[in-house]
C-alpha positions, -999 to 999 in steps of 0.1 A, spaced: 40 -196 288 30 -164 267 32 -169 228 38 -139 204 30 -138 167 68 -143 164 68 -178 178 47 -189 147 73 -182 122 109 -190 117 118 -154 121 112 -117 114 119 -122 78 92 -150 73 69 -131 93 69 -100 68 75 -118 37 37 -130 29 22 -96 35 53 -79 12 45 -105 -15 6 -97 -12 12 -62 -14 38 -63 -46 11 -86 -62 -17 -61 -55 5 -34 -70 15 -52 -101 -21 -59 -106 -33 -20 -103 -4 -12 -129 -13 -37 -152 -51 -28 -152 -66 -7 -180 -56 30 -170 -84 55 -164 -79 87 -185 -58 111 -165 -74 144 -158 -61 175 -170 -36 193 -148 -61 217 -133 -86 191 -123 -58 170 -109 -43 198 -89 -80 207 -74 -83 172 -61 -51 171 -47 -51 173 -9 -21 160 11 -31 139 40 -7 156 65 -20 190 59 -39 201 89 -69 226 85 -78 249 113 
């Protein structure tokens, strides 16, 4: 008998619940952390590089 990861949980909801809660907790911690001063608009734009842009 072959067992998948789903066999260890009561359903799909239970399978994704843990990682979702962990991600939400990490997000709240990041938002609550003391802020780092934001760079000026020109510096922020210079640092911005979309990941989906492919350079040739």
